[in-house]
C-alpha positions in Angstrom: 18.7 -22.7 8.4 15.1 -21.7 8.2 12.4 -23.6 6.2 10.8 -20.4 5.1 11.6 -16.6 5.1 8.5 -14.5 4.5 9.2 -10.9 3.4 6.2 -8.7 4.3 4.1 -8.6 7.4 0.8 -7.6 5.7 -2.3 -9.8 5.7 -0.9 -12.0 2.9 2.5 -12.4 4.7 0.8 -13.2 8.0 -1.5 -15.7 6.4 1.6 -17.5 5.0 3.1 -17.4 8.4 0.0 -19.0 9.9 0.3 -21.8 7.4 4.0 -22.3 8.1 3.3 -22.4 11.8 0.5 -25.0 11.3 2.9 -27.2 9.4 5.5 -26.8 12.2 8.0 -25.2 9.8 10.9 -23.0 11.1 10.1 -19.6 9.6 10.4 -15.8 10.3 8.6 -12.8 8.8 10.6 -9.7 7.9 9.1 -6.3 7.4 10.8 -2.9 7.0 7.9 -1.4 9.0 5.5 -2.5 11.6 2.9 -5.3 11.5 0.5 -4.5 8.6 2.5 -1.3 8.0 0.4 -0.3 4.9 -2.8 -0.4 6.9 -1.1 1.6 9.7 -0.4 4.3 7.1 -4.0 4.5 5.9 -5.9 7.7 6.9 -6.7 7.6 10.6 -10.5 7.8 10.1 -10.7 5.4 7.1 -13.6 3.1 6.8 -12.8 -0.1 4.8 -14.8 -1.1 1.7 -14.5 -4.7 2.7 -16.7 -6.3 5.4 -15.0 -8.0 8.4 -15.5 -11.5 7.1 -13.5 -10.6 3.9 -10.6 -9.4 6.0 -10.3 -12.6 8.1 -7.2 -14.8 7.9 -6.3 -18.0 9.6 -10.0 -19.0 9.8 -10.2 -16.6 12.8 -13.3 -14.5 13.1 -13.1 -10.8 12.9 -15.8 -9.5 15.2 -17.1 -6.0 14.7 -20.4 -4.2 15.4 -20.0 -2.3 12.1 -20.9 -3.5 8.6 -17.6 -1.9 7.4 -14.8 -1.8 10.0 -12.5 1.2 10.5 -8.8 1.4 10.4 -8.2 1.0 14.1 -10.4 -2.1 14.3 -8.5 -3.7 11.4 -5.2 -2.9 13.0 -6.4 -4.5 16.3 -7.6 -7.6 14.5 -4.3 -8.3 12.7 -2.3 -7.7 15.9 -4.6 -10.1 17.7 -3.8 -12.6 14.9 0.0 -12.2 15.5 -0.5 -12.8 19.3 -3.0 -15.6 18.9 -0.8 -17.7 16.5 2.4 -16.4 18.2 3.8 -15.5 14.8 7.5 -14.9 14.5 7.8 -11.3 13.1 11.0 -9.3 12.9 9.7 -5.9 12.2 11.8 -2.9 11.1 14.1 -5.3 9.3 14.2 -4.6 5.5 15.0 -7.3 3.0 17.6 -5.8 0.6 18.8 -8.7 -1.5 19.0 -12.5 -2.2 21.8 -14.9 -2.8 21.4 -18.3 -4.4 23.3 -21.4 -3.3 23.2 -25.0 -4.4 20.7 -26.1 -1.8 19.5 -23.0 0.0 18.7 -19.3 -0.4 20.1 -16.3 1.6 18.0 -13.3 2.3 20.1 -10.2 3.1 18.4 -7.7 5.5 19.1 -4.5 7.2 17.8 -3.5 10.6 16.4 -0.1 11.6 19.7 0.7 13.2 21.6 -0.2 10.1 22.9 -3.6 11.1 23.4 -6.1 8.3 21.8 -9.6 8.7 21.6 -12.8 6.7 18.9 -15.4 6.8 19.4 -18.8 5.2 16.3 -20.7 4.1 15.0 -23.4 1.7 12.1 -21.3 0.6 11.4 -17.5 0.4 8.0 -15.9 0.0 7.8 -12.3 -1.2 4.5 -10.7 0.1 5.5 -7.0 0.0 2.3 -5.6 -1.5 2.6 -2.1 -3.1 1.5 0.6 -0.7 5.1 1.5 0.4 6.0 2.8 -3.0 4.0 5.8 -4.3 3.8 6.8 -7.9 5.8 10.0 -8.1 4.5 12.9 -10.2 8.1 13.6 -11.3 8.1 17.4 -11.1 10.4 20.0 -9.6 9.5 20.6 -5.9 8.0 17.2 -5.2 10.6 16.6 -2.6 9.5 19.7 -0.5 8.3 18.9 3.0 4.9 20.4 2.1 4.3 17.5 -0.2 3.1 14.0 0.9 2.0 10.9 -0.9 0.2 9.7 2.2 -2.8 11.3 3.9 -3.4 10.7 7.6 -5.7 13.3 9.1 -7.1 16.8 8.5 -6.6 18.6 11.8 -3.2 20.3 11.1 -4.5 21.9 7.9 -7.4 24.1 9.1 -7.7 27.3 7.1 -4.7 26.3 4.8 -4.6 26.1 1.0 -4.4 22.4 0.4 -4.1 20.8 -3.0 -5.1 17.1 -3.4 -3.8 15.6 -6.7 -5.8 12.7 -8.0 -9.5 11.8 -8.6 -10.0 8.4 -7.2 -11.0 7.0 -3.8 -7.9 8.1 -1.8 -7.9 11.6 -3.3 -11.6 12.1 -2.8 -11.7 10.8 0.7 -8.8 13.1 1.7 -10.4 16.1 0.0 -13.7 15.5 1.8 -12.2 15.1 5.2 -9.9 18.2 4.7 -13.0 20.2 3.7 -15.0 19.0 6.7 -12.2 20.3 9.0 -11.9 23.7 7.5 -9.1 23.4 4.9 -9.3 25.3 1.6 -9.2 22.4 -0.7 -8.4 22.3 -4.4 -8.8 18.9 -6.1 -6.5 18.6 -9.2 -7.2 15.7 -11.6 -5.8 14.9 -15.0 -9.0 13.3 -16.2 -12.2 15.1 -17.3 -14.3 13.5 -14.5 -13.9 11.8 -11.1 -12.8 8.1 -11.1 -15.5 5.5 -11.9 -14.7 3.3 -8.9 -15.3 5.8 -6.1 -17.2 4.3 -3.2 -20.9 4.8 -3.8 -21.6 6.4 -0.4 -18.8 9.0 -1.0 -19.6 10.1 -4.6 -22.7 12.2 -3.8 -20.9 14.1 -1.0 -17.9 15.1 -3.2 -20.2 16.1 -6.1 -22.3 18.2 -3.8 -19.3 20.0 -2.3 -17.8 20.6 -5.8 -21.1 22.1 -7.0 -21.3 24.4 -4.0 -17.7 25.3 -4.5 -16.7 24.1 -1.1 -14.1 22.0 -2.9 -12.5 23.6 -5.9 -12.1 21.0 -8.6 -9.8 21.4 -11.6 -10.1 18.7 -14.2 -8.0 18.0 -17.3 -5.1 19.4 -15.3 -1.6 18.1 -14.8 0.9 19.3 -12.2 4.0 20.9 -13.8 5.9 22.1 -10.8 5.5 22.7 -7.1 6.9 25.8 -5.3 6.8 26.8 -1.7 3.8 29.2 -2.4 2.0 27.7 -5.4 1.5 24.8 -7.7 2.1 25.2 -11.4 -0.5 23.3 -13.5 -1.4 22.9 -17.2 -5.1 22.9 -18.1 -6.0 21.9 -21.7 -2.5 23.2 -22.8 -2.6 26.4 -20.8 -0.4 27.1 -17.8 -1.8 28.4 -14.6 -0.8 28.7 -10.9 -2.7 27.7 -7.8 -1.9 29.3 -4.4 -0.8 26.5 -2.1 0.4 25.7 1.4 0.4 21.9 1.3 0.0 19.1 -1.3 -1.3 15.6 -1.0 -0.3 13.7 -4.1 -2.7 10.8 -4.1 -1.5 9.3 -7.3 -1.5 5.6 -6.5 1.2 3.1 -5.5 3.2 0.4 -7.1 5.2 -2.8 -6.2 8.8 -2.5 -5.2 10.6 -3.2 -8.5 14.0 -2.4 -6.9 13.5 -5.3 -4.4 12.4 -7.6 -7.2 15.6 -6.6 -9.2 17.7 -7.2 -6.0 16.1 -10.7 -5.8 16.6 -11.4 -9.5 12.9 -11.8 -10.2 11.6 -11.4 -13.8 8.5 -9.2 -14.1 6.4 -7.5 -16.8 8.1 -4.1 -17.3 4.7 -2.4 -17.9 2.6 -3.9 -15.2 5.4 -4.8 -12.8 3.7 -8.2 -12.2 6.3 -10.8 -11.3 6.4 -13.9 -13.6 5.2 -16.9 -11.6 3.7 -20.4 -11.9 0.0 -20.1 -10.9 -0.2 -23.6 -9.4 2.4 -22.9 -6.7 3.2 -19.1 -7.2 6.9 -19.9 -7.7 8.8 -17.3 -9.6 11.7 -17.7 -12.1 14.0 -18.4 -9.2 13.5 -21.9 -7.8 12.3 -21.7 -4.2 11.2 -18.0 -4.3 7.4 -17.5 -4.4 5.1 -14.5 -4.4 1.9 -13.9 -2.4 -0.7 -11.2 -2.0 -1.2 -8.1 -4.2 2.3 -8.1 -5.6 1.2 -10.8 -7.9 -0.8 -8.4 -10.1 1.7 -5.6 -10.1 0.1 -2.2 -10.7 -3.2 -3.8 -11.3 -3.7 -4.1 -7.6 -7.5 -3.9 -7.8 -7.4 -7.5 -8.9 -5.9 -9.1 -5.8 -7.4 -8.3 -2.4 -7.1 -9.8 1.1 -10.1 -12.1 0.5 -8.6 -13.7 -2.7 -5.0 -13.9 -1.5 -5.4 -15.2 2.1 -5.0 -18.8 0.9 -1.7 -18.1 -1.0 0.2 -19.6 1.9 -1.7 -22.9 1.5 -1.0 -22.8 -2.3 2.8 -22.3 -1.7 3.3 -24.5 1.3 0.6 -27.1 0.7 
């Protein structure tokens, strides 16, 4: 019998694990991917908006010679945290359900090889974030191998017709890097202008490249279908086709509502924010708490590492 099962090995889950370790609780962290799996899947050359001090957990300094750290530095820092605190992490084990008993909870999990496991605990913390669940466009052809909801690097796409769907930070950063590396980029956005929250040091670059037609931008456009040779779009009510080899659908991400359903959690059907008690972050199920960005559902711009790293103290205090 464990004291705590933590689902999710992102920064919030690791911060909860640190608090559990400090209180000498018997705990384990489960994650269907690797440690900080979401950050691992960020673009390889990504620079964080947050400064190192805002990414710190466990009151452990993040030392960097840069004002804004890159992805590899952040990965190294969180791996250092796991080693420093000797955190018990069972990676590549996916939580798939929850059973309630009179005096304990059972988390059902599945390993990478398909083995079924069960963990009994007095308390469960769900810290699964949102990055593992992309918002689907919902059109024919979205399941083609040429389509990805995650952008990693530009090198393989030199001289290819690449469409980037979206108009916010992730889409703009992907479009710029692809352009820099010789891809023929078309940015497709359903709004009339680029997003208002694009990083201030990126905005002038993308505007300049659009003006010089180095990046073709199509606004007020929605994707209708994806074929192997083109994308079908609708612009102000008129249908059109764009020649295409690859698609990056940077349309955002959402919490795992299927897992919340499997756990029996109640949540807002529009925002996907789980119902919880603010003072201890407990959900409608006694002993099950939430931590990190999952708390705000699709409004994930409200909860960051810096304002969720103390959720473990709130829950276990």
